[in-house]
SELUM-116419 format. One record per atom (N, C-alpha, C): residue number from 1; residue in three letters; chain; atom name; y, z, x. Coordinates in Angstrom, 1 decimal, decimal comma. Atoms other than C-alpha are relative to their C-alpha. Layout:
<recs>
 num residu chaine atome      v      w      u
 NUM    ALA      A    CA      Y      Z      X
...
</recs>
This chain:
<recs>
 num residu chaine atome      v      w      u
   1    MET      A     N   -0,3    1,0    0,7
   1    MET      A    CA    6,1   -1,9   16,0
   1    MET      A     C   -0,8   -0,8   -0,3
   2    GLU      A     N    0,7    0,9    0,3
   2    GLU      A    CA    3,3   -3,8   15,9
   2    GLU      A     C   -1,1    0,7   -1,1
   3    LYS      A     N    0,7   -1,0    1,2
   3    LYS      A    CA    1,6   -0,9   13,6
   3    LYS      A     C    0,8   -0,2   -1,2
   4    LEU      A     N   -0,9    0,3    1,3
   4    LEU      A    CA    4,6   -1,1   11,4
   4    LEU      A     C   -0,1   -1,4   -0,8
   5    LYS      A     N    0,6    1,2    0,6
   5    LYS      A    CA    3,8   -4,7   10,8
   5    LYS      A     C   -1,1   -0,2   -0,8
   6    GLN      A     N    1,3   -0,1    0,8
   6    GLN      A    CA    0,3   -3,9   10,1
   6    GLN      A     C    0,2    0,7   -1,2
   7    ASN      A     N    0,0   -0,8    1,3
   7    ASN      A    CA    1,4   -1,4    7,7
   7    ASN      A     C    0,7   -1,0   -1,0
   8    MET      A     N   -0,8    0,5    1,3
   8    MET      A    CA    3,9   -3,4    5,9
   8    MET      A     C   -1,0   -1,3   -0,5
   9    ALA      A     N    1,0    1,2    0,3
   9    ALA      A    CA    1,2   -6,5    5,8
   9    ALA      A     C   -1,1    0,7   -1,0
  10    SER      A     N    0,7   -0,6    0,6
  10    SER      A    CA   -1,1   -3,9    4,5
  10    SER      A     C    0,5    0,5   -1,6
  11    ILE      A     N   -0,9   -0,6    1,6
  11    ILE      A    CA    1,4   -2,7    1,5
  11    ILE      A     C    0,2   -1,5   -0,7
  12    VAL      A     N    0,1    1,2    0,8
  12    VAL      A    CA    1,8   -6,1    0,8
  12    VAL      A     C   -1,1   -0,6   -0,8
  13    THR      A     N    1,4    0,2    0,4
  13    THR      A    CA   -1,4   -7,1    0,6
  13    THR      A     C   -0,3    0,9   -1,4
  14    LEU      A     N    0,2   -0,8    1,3
  14    LEU      A    CA   -1,9   -3,9   -1,9
  14    LEU      A     C    0,5   -0,2   -1,0
  15    ILE      A     N   -0,5    0,2    0,9
  15    ILE      A    CA    0,8   -4,8   -3,9
  15    ILE      A     C   -0,4   -1,6   -0,8
  16    ALA      A     N    0,2    1,3    0,5
  16    ALA      A    CA   -0,2   -8,5   -4,2
  16    ALA      A     C   -1,1    0,2   -1,0
  17    MET      A     N    1,5   -0,1    0,8
  17    MET      A    CA   -4,0   -7,1   -5,3
  17    MET      A     C    0,3    0,5   -1,2
  18    ILE      A     N   -0,4   -0,8    0,5
  18    ILE      A    CA   -2,3   -4,7   -7,6
  18    ILE      A     C    0,7   -1,3   -1,2
  19    GLY      A     N   -1,1    1,0    0,9
  19    GLY      A    CA   -0,2   -7,8   -9,1
  19    GLY      A     C   -1,0   -0,6   -0,7
  20    ALA      A     N    0,7    0,7    0,2
  20    ALA      A    CA   -3,0   -9,6   -9,2
  20    ALA      A     C   -1,4    0,5   -1,4
  21    ILE      A     N    0,7   -0,7    1,1
  21    ILE      A    CA   -5,2   -7,3  -11,6
  21    ILE      A     C    0,9    0,4   -0,9
  22    GLY      A     N   -0,8   -0,2    1,0
  22    GLY      A    CA   -2,4   -6,5  -13,6
  22    GLY      A     C    0,1   -1,4   -0,8
  23    GLY      A     N   -0,2    1,0    0,7
  23    GLY      A    CA   -2,0  -10,3  -14,4
  23    GLY      A     C   -1,8   -0,3   -0,8
  24    GLY      A     N    1,5    0,5    0,7
  24    GLY      A    CA   -6,0  -10,4  -14,8
  24    GLY      A     C    0,3    0,9   -1,3
  25    PHE      A     N   -0,4   -0,6    1,4
  25    PHE      A    CA   -5,3   -7,7  -17,7
  25    PHE      A     C    0,8   -0,4   -1,0
  26    ILE      A     N   -0,7    1,2    1,0
  26    ILE      A    CA   -2,8   -9,8  -19,2
  26    ILE      A     C   -0,7   -0,6   -0,7
  27    LYS      A     N    0,6    1,2    0,2
  27    LYS      A    CA   -4,4  -12,5  -19,4
  27    LYS      A     C   -1,8    0,5   -0,8
  28    TYR      A     N    1,1   -0,4    0,8
  28    TYR      A    CA   -8,0  -10,7  -20,9
  28    TYR      A     C    0,6    0,3   -1,3
  29    GLY      A     N   -0,7   -0,2    1,3
  29    GLY      A    CA   -5,3   -9,2  -23,5
  29    GLY      A     C    0,1   -0,8   -0,8
  30    GLU      A     N   -0,5    1,3    0,3
  30    GLU      A    CA   -4,2  -12,2  -24,3
  30    GLU      A     C   -1,3   -0,9   -0,6
  31    ILE      A     N    1,4    0,7    0,8
  31    ILE      A    CA   -8,1  -13,6  -24,8
  31    ILE      A     C   -0,6    0,9   -0,8
  32    VAL      A     N    0,9   -0,9    1,3
  32    VAL      A    CA   -9,2  -10,6  -26,9
  32    VAL      A     C    0,6    0,0   -1,1
  33    THR      A     N   -0,9    0,5    1,6
  33    THR      A    CA   -6,2  -11,0  -29,3
  33    THR      A     C   -0,2   -1,4   -0,5
  34    LYS      A     N    0,2    1,7    0,8
  34    LYS      A    CA   -6,9  -14,8  -29,9
  34    LYS      A     C   -1,4    0,3   -0,6
  35    LEU      A     N    1,3    0,1    0,8
  35    LEU      A    CA  -10,3  -14,0  -30,3
  35    LEU      A     C    0,1    1,0   -1,7
  36    ASP      A     N   -0,1   -1,2    1,8
  36    ASP      A    CA   -9,4  -10,7  -33,2
  36    ASP      A     C    0,3   -1,2   -0,7
  37    GLN      A     N   -0,7    1,1    0,9
  37    GLN      A    CA   -6,9  -13,6  -34,5
  37    GLN      A     C   -1,1   -1,0   -0,7
  38    LEU      A     N    0,7    0,8    0,4
  38    LEU      A    CA   -9,5  -16,0  -34,9
  38    LEU      A     C   -1,6    0,4   -0,6
  39    GLU      A     N    0,6   -1,1    0,8
  39    GLU      A    CA  -12,2  -13,5  -36,0
  39    GLU      A     C    0,3   -0,1   -1,4
  40    ALA      A     N   -0,3   -0,8    1,4
  40    ALA      A    CA  -10,0  -12,3  -38,8
  40    ALA      A     C    0,1   -1,3   -0,8
  41    ARG      A     N    0,1    1,2    1,2
  41    ARG      A    CA   -9,8  -16,0  -40,5
  41    ARG      A     C   -1,4   -0,1   -0,5
  42    GLU      A     N    1,5    0,5    0,8
  42    GLU      A    CA  -12,2  -17,2  -42,9
  42    GLU      A     C    0,2   -1,2    0,1
  43    TYR      A     N    0,2    1,2   -0,7
  43    TYR      A    CA  -13,5  -20,0  -42,0
  43    TYR      A     C   -1,3   -0,7   -1,5
  44    THR      A     N    1,0    0,7    0,8
  44    THR      A    CA  -15,5  -22,4  -44,6
  44    THR      A     C   -1,1   -1,0    0,9
  45    VAL      A     N    0,8    1,0   -0,6
  45    VAL      A    CA  -18,4  -23,7  -43,1
  45    VAL      A     C   -1,0   -1,2   -0,4
  46    VAL      A     N    0,8    1,1    0,6
  46    VAL      A    CA  -20,0  -27,3  -43,6
  46    VAL      A     C   -1,3    0,0    0,6
  47    GLN      A     N    1,3    0,3   -0,8
  47    GLN      A    CA  -22,5  -27,5  -41,1
  47    GLN      A     C    0,2    1,1    1,1
  48    THR      A     N    0,0   -1,4   -0,9
  48    THR      A    CA  -23,7  -25,0  -38,6
  48    THR      A     C    0,1   -0,3    1,5
  49    VAL      A     N   -0,1    0,5   -1,7
  49    VAL      A    CA  -22,8  -25,2  -35,1
  49    VAL      A     C   -0,8    1,5    0,7
  50    ASP      A     N    0,4   -0,7   -1,2
  50    ASP      A    CA  -24,8  -23,7  -32,1
  50    ASP      A     C    1,1    0,8    0,9
  51    LEU      A     N   -1,2   -0,9   -0,5
  51    LEU      A    CA  -22,6  -20,9  -30,6
  51    LEU      A     C   -0,7    0,5    1,2
  52    ASP      A     N    0,4   -0,5   -1,3
  52    ASP      A    CA  -25,1  -19,9  -27,9
  52    ASP      A     C    0,3   -0,5    1,2
  53    PRO      A     N   -0,8    0,3   -1,4
  53    PRO      A    CA  -23,9  -21,7  -24,9
  53    PRO      A     C    1,5    0,5    0,4
  54    VAL      A     N   -1,2   -0,8    0,2
  54    VAL      A    CA  -20,6  -20,2  -25,8
  54    VAL      A     C    0,1    1,4    0,4
  55    HIS      A     N    0,3   -1,1    0,0
  55    HIS      A    CA  -21,9  -17,0  -26,0
  55    HIS      A     C   -0,2    0,5    1,6
  56    THR      A     N    0,7    0,6   -1,6
  56    THR      A    CA  -23,7  -17,7  -22,5
  56    THR      A     C    0,9    0,5    0,5
  57    ARG      A     N   -1,0   -0,1   -0,8
  57    ARG      A    CA  -20,6  -18,4  -20,9
  57    ARG      A     C    1,0    0,8   -0,1
  58    ILE      A     N   -0,9   -1,6   -0,1
  58    ILE      A    CA  -18,6  -15,5  -22,2
  58    ILE      A     C   -0,6    0,9    0,5
  59    ASN      A     N    1,0   -0,9   -0,7
  59    ASN      A    CA  -21,5  -13,4  -20,8
  59    ASN      A     C    0,5   -0,2    1,2
  60    GLU      A     N    0,2    0,2   -1,4
  60    GLU      A    CA  -21,3  -15,1  -17,3
  60    GLU      A     C    1,3    0,2    0,4
  61    LEU      A     N   -1,3   -0,5   -0,3
  61    LEU      A    CA  -17,6  -14,8  -17,5
  61    LEU      A     C    0,4    1,1    0,3
  62    THR      A     N   -0,3   -1,1    0,3
  62    THR      A    CA  -17,3  -11,4  -18,5
  62    THR      A     C   -0,7    0,8    1,6
  63    THR      A     N    0,6   -0,3   -1,4
  63    THR      A    CA  -19,8  -10,6  -15,5
  63    THR      A     C    0,8   -0,3    1,2
  64    LYS      A     N   -0,9    0,5   -1,1
  64    LYS      A    CA  -17,8  -12,7  -13,1
  64    LYS      A     C    1,1    0,7    0,2
  65    VAL      A     N   -1,8   -0,5    0,1
  65    VAL      A    CA  -14,3  -10,8  -14,0
  65    VAL      A     C   -0,6    1,4    0,5
  66    ASN      A     N    0,3   -1,2   -0,1
  66    ASN      A    CA  -16,3   -7,3  -14,1
  66    ASN      A     C   -0,5   -0,1    1,4
  67    THR      A     N    0,4   -0,1   -1,6
  67    THR      A    CA  -17,5   -8,1  -10,2
  67    THR      A     C    1,2   -0,3    0,5
  68    ASN      A     N   -1,7   -0,1   -0,5
  68    ASN      A    CA  -13,9   -9,5   -9,1
  68    ASN      A     C    0,5    1,3   -0,1
  69    TYR      A     N   -0,7   -0,8    0,0
  69    TYR      A    CA  -12,5   -6,4  -10,5
  69    TYR      A     C   -0,8    1,2    0,9
  70    ASP      A     N    0,5   -1,0   -1,1
  70    ASP      A    CA  -15,0   -4,0   -8,6
  70    ASP      A     C    0,3   -0,3    1,3
  71    SER      A     N   -0,4    0,7   -1,0
  71    SER      A    CA  -14,3   -6,4   -5,7
  71    SER      A     C    1,5    0,8    0,2
  72    LEU      A     N   -1,2   -0,5   -0,1
  72    LEU      A    CA  -10,7   -5,5   -6,1
  72    LEU      A     C    0,6    1,5    0,1
  73    ILE      A     N   -0,1   -1,1    0,0
  73    ILE      A    CA  -11,0   -2,0   -6,7
  73    ILE      A     C   -0,4    0,6    1,5
  74    GLU      A     N    0,6   -0,4   -1,7
  74    GLU      A    CA  -13,1   -1,5   -3,6
  74    GLU      A     C    1,4   -0,4    1,7
  75    LYS      A     N   -0,7    0,5   -0,6
  75    LYS      A    CA  -10,3   -3,4   -1,6
  75    LYS      A     C    1,2    1,0   -0,2
  76    ILE      A     N   -1,1   -0,7   -0,1
  76    ILE      A    CA   -7,6   -1,2   -3,0
  76    ILE      A     C   -0,2    1,7    0,4
  77    ASN      A     N    0,6   -1,4   -0,5
  77    ASN      A    CA   -9,6    1,9   -2,2
  77    ASN      A     C    0,3   -0,1    1,6
  78    THR      A     N   -0,2   -0,1   -1,5
  78    THR      A    CA   -9,9    0,7    1,3
  78    THR      A     C    1,2   -0,1    0,4
  79    ASN      A     N   -1,6    0,3   -0,8
  79    ASN      A    CA   -6,2   -0,5    1,9
  79    ASN      A     C    0,6    1,7   -0,3
  80    TYR      A     N   -0,6   -1,6   -0,4
  80    TYR      A    CA   -5,2    3,4    0,8
  80    TYR      A     C   -0,5    0,7    0,6
  81    ASN      A     N    0,9   -0,8   -1,4
  81    ASN      A    CA   -7,8    4,8    3,2
  81    ASN      A     C    1,1    0,0    1,2
  82    ASN      A     N   -0,5    0,0   -1,1
  82    ASN      A    CA   -5,9    2,8    5,6
  82    ASN      A     C    1,5    0,7   -0,1
  83    MET      A     N   -1,1   -0,5    0,2
  83    MET      A    CA   -2,7    3,6    4,7
  83    MET      A     C    0,4    1,5   -0,1
  84    SER      A     N    0,1   -1,7    0,0
  84    SER      A    CA   -3,6    7,2    4,4
  84    SER      A     C    0,3    0,1    1,8
  85    SER      A     N    0,3   -0,6   -1,3
  85    SER      A    CA   -4,5    7,4    8,1
  85    SER      A     C    1,5   -0,6    0,8
  86    VAL      A     N   -1,3    0,1   -0,9
  86    VAL      A    CA   -1,2    5,6    9,3
  86    VAL      A     C    0,9    0,7   -0,2
  87    HIS      A     N   -0,7   -1,2    0,6
  87    HIS      A    CA    0,3    8,2    7,3
  87    HIS      A     C    0,0    0,7    0,8
  88    ALA      A     N   -0,2   -0,9   -0,7
  88    ALA      A    CA   -1,1   10,6    9,3
  88    ALA      A     C    0,3   -0,1    1,5
  89    GLU      A     N   -0,3    0,3   -1,3
  89    GLU      A    CA   -0,5    8,7   12,4
  89    GLU      A     C    1,3    0,1    0,2
  90    LEU      A     N   -1,5    0,2    0,0
  90    LEU      A    CA    3,0    8,2   11,6
  90    LEU      A     C    0,5    1,8    0,0
  91    SER      A     N   -0,6   -1,3    0,2
  91    SER      A    CA    3,7   12,0   10,7
  91    SER      A     C   -0,3    0,9    1,4
  92    SER      A     N    0,3   -0,5   -0,9
  92    SER      A    CA    2,0   13,1   13,9
  92    SER      A     C    0,8   -0,6    0,9
  93    GLY      A     N   -0,9    0,5   -0,9
  93    GLY      A    CA    4,1   10,7   15,9
  93    GLY      A     C    1,7    0,6   -0,4
  94    ILE      A     N   -1,1   -0,7    0,4
  94    ILE      A    CA    7,3   12,3   14,1
  94    ILE      A     C   -0,1    1,0    0,8
  95    LEU      A     N    0,1   -1,2   -0,2
  95    LEU      A    CA    6,3   15,5   15,1
  95    LEU      A     C    0,0    0,1    1,4
  96    ASP      A     N    0,0    0,3   -1,8
  96    ASP      A    CA    5,7   14,4   18,9
  96    ASP      A     C    1,7   -0,6    0,0
  97    ASN      A     N   -1,3    0,9   -0,7
  97    ASN      A    CA    9,2   12,7   18,8
  97    ASN      A     C    0,9    1,3   -0,2
  98    LYS      A     N   -1,1   -0,9    0,0
  98    LYS      A    CA   10,7   15,9   17,3
  98    LYS      A     C   -0,1    0,9    1,5
  99    SER      A     N    0,2   -1,1   -1,1
  99    SER      A    CA    9,5   18,2   20,2
  99    SER      A     C    0,3   -0,5    0,9
 100    ASN      A     N   -0,5    0,3   -1,3
 100    ASN      A    CA   10,2   15,8   22,6
 100    ASN      A     C    1,7    0,1    0,0
 101    GLN      A     N   -1,0    0,1    0,2
 101    GLN      A    CA   13,6   15,8   21,3
 101    GLN      A     C    0,8    1,0    0,3
 102    LEU      A     N   -0,2   -1,1   -0,6
 102    LEU      A    CA   13,9   19,4   21,8
 102    LEU      A     C   -0,2    0,2    1,0
 103    ILE      A     N   -0,2    0,0   -1,5
 103    ILE      A    CA   12,7   19,4   25,4
 103    ILE      A     C    1,1   -0,7    0,5
 104    LEU      A     N   -0,9    0,5   -0,2
 104    LEU      A    CA   15,2   16,6   25,8
 104    LEU      A     C    1,6    0,6   -0,2
 105    LYS      A     N   -1,1   -0,9    0,0
 105    LYS      A    CA   17,9   19,0   24,6
 105    LYS      A     C    0,1    1,1    0,5
 106    ALA      A     N   -0,1   -0,9   -1,2
 106    ALA      A    CA   16,9   21,7   26,6
 106    ALA      A     C    0,4   -0,5    1,2
 107    GLU      A     N   -0,4    0,6   -1,1
 107    GLU      A    CA   16,9   19,6   29,7
 107    GLU      A     C    1,9   -0,3   -0,1
 108    ASN      A     N   -1,2    0,4    0,0
 108    ASN      A    CA   20,3   18,3   28,7
 108    ASN      A     C    1,1    1,2    0,2
 109    GLU      A     N   -0,9   -0,9   -0,1
 109    GLU      A    CA   21,7   21,7   27,9
 109    GLU      A     C   -0,1    0,7    1,5
 110    LEU      A     N    0,3   -0,4   -1,3
 110    LEU      A    CA   20,2   22,7   31,6
 110    LEU      A     C    1,3   -0,7    1,1
 111    PHE      A     N   -0,5    0,8   -1,2
 111    PHE      A    CA   22,0   20,0   33,5
 111    PHE      A     C    1,6    0,4   -0,5
 112    SER      A     N   -1,1   -0,2    0,4
 112    SER      A    CA   25,2   20,6   31,3
 112    SER      A     C    0,5    1,3    0,7
 113    SER      A     N   -0,5   -0,9   -0,7
 113    SER      A    CA   25,3   24,0   32,7
 113    SER      A     C   -0,2    0,0    1,2
 114    ARG      A     N    0,0    0,2   -1,7
 114    ARG      A    CA   24,6   23,3   36,4
 114    ARG      A     C    0,9   -0,9    0,2
 115    LEU      A     N   -1,0    1,1   -0,6
 115    LEU      A    CA   27,5   20,3   36,2
 115    LEU      A     C    1,0    1,0    0,0
 116    ASP      A     N   -0,7   -0,9    0,3
 116    ASP      A    CA   29,5   23,2   34,8
 116    ASP      A     C    0,4    1,1    1,4
 117    GLU      A     N    0,0   -0,5   -1,3
 117    GLU      A    CA   28,6   25,3   37,7
 117    GLU      A     C    0,6   -0,3    1,4
 118    MET      A     N   -0,4    0,6   -1,5
 118    MET      A    CA   29,3   22,7   40,4
 118    MET      A     C    1,5   -0,2   -0,4
 119    TYR      A     N   -1,4    0,3    0,4
 119    TYR      A    CA   32,7   22,0   38,6
 119    TYR      A     C    0,8    1,1    0,4
 120    ILE      A     N   -0,5   -1,4   -0,2
 120    ILE      A    CA   33,6   25,6   38,9
 120    ILE      A     C    0,3    0,3    1,8
 121    ARG      A     N    0,1    0,0   -1,7
 121    ARG      A    CA   32,3   25,8   42,8
 121    ARG      A     C    0,9   -1,3    0,5
 122    ASN      A     N   -1,0    1,1   -0,5
 122    ASN      A    CA   34,1   22,7   43,4
 122    ASN      A     C    1,8    0,1    0,1
 123    SER      A     N   -1,1   -0,5    0,5
 123    SER      A    CA   37,4   23,9   41,9
 123    SER      A     C    0,8    0,9    0,6
 124    ASN      A     N   -0,6   -1,2   -0,8
 124    ASN      A    CA   37,5   26,9   43,8
 124    ASN      A     C    0,6   -0,3    1,1
 125    PRO      A     N   -0,7    0,4   -1,4
 125    PRO      A    CA   39,7   26,5   47,1
 125    PRO      A     C   -0,9    1,2    0,8
 126    LEU      A     N    0,4   -1,0   -0,9
 126    LEU      A    CA   38,0   29,7   48,5
 126    LEU      A     C   -1,4   -0,5    0,1
 127    LEU      A     N    1,6    0,2   -0,2
 127    LEU      A    CA   34,3   28,4   48,3
 127    LEU      A     C   -0,3   -1,2    0,9
 128    GLN      A     N   -0,1    1,1   -0,5
 128    GLN      A    CA   35,3   25,3   49,9
 128    GLN      A     C   -0,2   -0,1    1,4
</recs>
């Protein structure tokens, strides 16, 4: 039961990470679209503006996004590997349960036949 809780926690974490990555891509797409719209406009420049700090900040943020993205991908891969090993454990447990079920079924049939035999022996008045 504890493993099931851990597995569910891993699955929920994985789904949250995938959602976070998707949200990041959506936001990134919105930013790129907005930048494309702004770049497509024609401007009349009356004075010059130093955009070097802006470009520097954009580069810093891009690096940060790429680093976070790589980190999330690594976590997703780790969780996927963990889920694969849990799946293997559960599969082997299911096979063990099936074999135990077959053993119990055979034992039940044996006991049932012994009970039938005892019933027949006890119902025969000549054997008493």
